[in-house]
N, C-alpha and C positions, 0 to 999 in steps of 0.2 A: 074754322077754316082748315082746309086740307093743305098738306105740304106738297111741294113740287114746283114744276116749271110752268110759267105762264108766258105766252108770246103774244105781243100786241102788234097791230098794224102800225105803220109809221105815223099815222095820225094820232096815235095814243088813245083812241076811243074804242076801236073795234078789236075784240079779243079773238085771236087767231087759233091759239092752242091753250086749253085750260087743264087744270090738274085732274079733272074727271074724264078727259077724252081718252079713248083707246087708240093705241098706235100699232101700226103694222110691224110684225116681227117675222123675219125670215127664219125658217126652221130647218129645211133640208132640201137637197137636190138629188134626184134619182134619174139614171139613164138605163136603157135596156131595150129589149124587143119583146113584143107579145106575138105569139104565133097566130096565124089566121084562125078565125072563129074560136078564139080562146080568151081567157081572162087571167091576168097576172095580179096577184094580191101582194101589196107591199106594206110591211108593218111600220108604224110611226108611233112611238111612245106618247101616250096622252091624247092622241087624236080622238075627237068625239064629234057626234052629229048635233052639236049645240049651236051651229051657225057662226062660230068664231074661227073656223078653219077654212082654208081655201087652197085650190090647186090651179096651177097654170102649166098646161102642156105646150111647150114651145117647139116641139119637134116638127119641123117641116109643114106647118099648117095642118096638123092632124085632123082631117075631116073623116077619116075611116076608123076612128076609135073614140071611146068616151071614158071618162073617169067618174068615180063615185066615192064619196067619203063615207067611211064606216067608223065603228068604234075600235080604236087601236090600229086601224089600217085603212088603206084605200085600194080601189081596184082600177085597173086599166084594161078595158075590154075592146077587142077588135070587132068591127062590124062588117068585115070583108073576109074572103078566104086567104088573102095575102097577109104575111106578117107585117107588123107596124112597129117602127122604132118610137121610143118616147124619151123625152127630156122634161121631167116634171119637177117644178118648183113647189114646195110646200110652205105655206105661210099661215100665220095666225093674226087675227085682227083683235 
């Protein structure tokens, strides 16, 4: 048996959280601006393309930019000639 926390539903039957479940972890928050038709690369120690990292760009409903996860960093790329502000949350699952 593994050690850790188990959380059950009030009925005492359904297991809500088990010792083998992965939990969300907040890693960092970045703000800045990417110039028009450009890419900004931001380093994050340990970041990998293994499916356990995520990005949330919460700046003003950013429909004119995209983010991509890489190894040790991520990129914020504009898709317009105007500069685009970003507010990016980095998390790990």
